[in-house]
TORGUPA-694505 format. One record per residue (C-alpha): x, y, z. Coordinates in steps of 0.5 Angstrom, whole numbers, plus 500, padded with zeros to 3 digits. Last residue first. Layout:
XYZ ...
# end
This chain:
070676046 071682050 065681054 067675057 062670060 064664063 060658063 056655069 054648068 052647075 059644077 062651074 058655079 063652084 060653091 063655098 060662098 066667099 072662096 067659091 064665088 071668088 073662084 067663079 069670079 075670075 072672068 065674069 060668071 054665067 048660069 043658064 036658068 032652067 028652073 032647077 039650075 037657078 034653085 041649085 045655084 041658090 042652094 049652093 051659095 051665090 055671089 053678086 047677082 045680075 039677072 039676064 033676059 034683057 038687063 035685070 038688077 036695075 040702074 044699069 050703071 048702079 047694077 054693074 058697079 054693085 056687081 063687079 066684085 062678083 058678077 054672077 050672071 043668071 040667064 033666061 035665054 037670048 044672051 047677046 043683049 048681055 053684051 051692052 051691060 058687060 061692055 059698060 062695066 069694062 069701060 068703067 073699069 078702064 076709066 077707074 084703072 087709068 085714074 088709079 095709075 094717075 093716083 099711084 104714080 104714072 111715069 115710072 110704071 111697074 106693072 104686076 103679074 101675080 104669083 106672089 110677085 111678078 114683074 112687068 115694066 113701064 116707061 112708055 106708059 101703062 093703061 091700068 088694069 081694070 079688066 085684070 091681069 096687070 096688077 099695080 105698082 106705081 112710080 111717080 105722081 102719088 109719091 111726089 108729096 111724100 118724097 118732098 115730105 121726107 126731104 123737108 123732114 130731114 132738113 128741119 130736124 126729125 124726131 117730132 115731125 117724124 112722129 107727127 107724120 106717122 100720126 097723120 098716116 095711122 088713120 088711113 090704115 084701113 084704106 089699104 083694104 083686106 088685111 083683117 087681123 093685120 089691119 087691126 094690129 096696124 090700127 092699134 099700133 099707130 094709135 099707140 104710137 101717137 099716144 106715146 108721142 104725146 106723153 113723150 112731150 110736146 112742150 119741148 117745141 116741135 120742129 127740131 133744131 139744126 146742126 145736121 151732124 150734131 143731131 146724130 143720125 139715128 132719126 134720119 134712118 127712120 125718115 129714110 125708110 118712110 120716105 122710100 115707102 113714099 117713093 114707091 107708094 105709101 099705102 098701096 106699096 107698104 101695107 097693101 103689097 105686104 098683105 098681098 105677099 103674105 097671101 090673103 085671109 079668106 073672107 068673112 063679111 063683118 059683124 055687129 049689124 046682127 045686134 038688131 038689123 033695122 033699129 040697130 042700124 038706125 041707132 048707130 048714129 045715136 050710139 056714136 053721139 053717146 060714145 064720143 060725147 061721154 069719152 072726151 068730157 069723161 076723160 077730162 073729169 077722170 083726170 081732174 078727179 085723179 089729181 093733176 099730173 096730166 091725162 088728156 093725151 092718154 085719153 086721146 090715145 085710147 079713144 082712137 079705137 072708136 074710129 073702128 065704128 066708121 062714120 058714126 065713130 068719126 062723128 063721136 070722135 068730133 063730139 068727144 074732141 069738142 067736149 075736150 076743147 084743149 086747143 090741141 085736142 080740138 085740132 086732133 078731134 078735127 083730124 078724127 072727123 076728117 079721117 072718118 070722111 076719108 075712110 068712108 068711101 065714095 072716091 076721090 079722097 080715097 086716092 089722095 089719102 092712100 097715095 100720100 099727097 094730102 098728108 105731105 100737104 099738111 106737113 108742108 103747111 105745118 112747118 114750124 110746129 107750134 102745137 096750135 099750128 099743128 092743129 091748124 094743119 090737121 084741121 086743113 087736112 080734115 077740110 080737104 078730106 071733107 071736100 074730096 068726099 063730097 066731090 066724089 059724091 057729086 062727081 058721079 053724076 046721077 045724083 046722091 047729095 043728101 043720101 051721101 051724107 046719110 051713108 057717111 054718117 051711117 056707116 054700117 057693120 055691115 055693108 051699104 046699110 039700108 035706112 028707109 026714107 024711100 028715095 033718099 035712103 035707097 039712093 044712099 044704099 046704092 051710092 054706098 054699095 058703089 064705094 063698097 065695090 072698090 075701084 072707085 065711084 065712077 070716073 069723074 072725080 080725079 081732075 078735081 083732086 088738086 083743086 081740093 088741096 090747093 083750095 084748102 091751102 089758099 083758105 088757110 093762108 088767107 086766114 093767116 094773113 087776116 090774123 096778122 092784119 088784125 094783130 097789126 091793127 090792134 097793136 097800132 091802135 094801142 
# end
């Protein structure tokens, strides 16, 4: 008996060390990418501004609608003058979530849980957004906790984790549908309803509690989003495929689908999930994928919207691919962040290309295909160049001697975060302006300026062309 207990203890200790080492590896891989600002997305900088306001005044202010209170609250507790602090918060949560994914796979008796988890950690959309101040990775971490609790059949905890995910990002509520599918069994109706209640009740209640500060501040007006023009089809494809998976990751997905149709006898290998993982689980995973793909196609603004589908895609591949095929696919996923990137060229935050890069054109936009820089390396280069551009904007406003207004557009949150004010010398920084605001500034004798490409964006967002009111382009590089 003592020998059996000792063996069990040693086995548990070894398993625990494996999990700790895996978590450290995922987190350490992200550390070199945490210092260069809060990210390219202006929403990341908006979160930092909102969190600072909450920290200083104690008053909640949504970074953008419909509000992301869990994330905004967490950031308000750690907001700092150092960019890496909030970025590290995201990276830590992301690494914890991926660890829960691995533990969930272990509970389901999947044969290669660490490989699948590392593949998830390295897919470009997951990696990149785990190094910036954006809510996608925080919400995904809670969703992966719910996945683990579901594997353990801890239904109340599934609801708690989903409630936190909903409080982080309201669209996480869509996962209630696949999780409800997972709790259904061959029992009678009463037992099924009781399990559904265990999941749904805490999820809804906790989500509502977190959104109370948003409701208290804005009423039901928070249930909205910023209406922006639908992008071109080529841009939607670019975000859906290249920005999410990377070039090699996209190859991995296509190979994975192809491998599913190769007869098992050709591989002479067994599958990685046990038979206990049934079609019901697969249906739930596919429903989750479908829900978020449909939501993305309705409003395809950011590739990060698709973050919740990534673990479910890996689960489906793990179910239907035999061991060698799954290893090949995961190998491509792991390298997808570090080789071959496609990024925009004609932008102030364009990457500094390597020696092996090529220009190409798609959808009317010039792009860089870089062989040596993968999406994560390319994104870091773009963050560095974006920070340099924002600093140049601030520095060159001292050249403006008359009272002026500078329309910053997508650069607004980053500029005022770095400047720590909306005013610099004689210049007032604004994001976008409507026609009445343009008339107001023009009537008061303010000289109007706009950053390159922001006049067109202002016209799209606000329906007003600053050039009509005499606005001039302000290019800090000239």
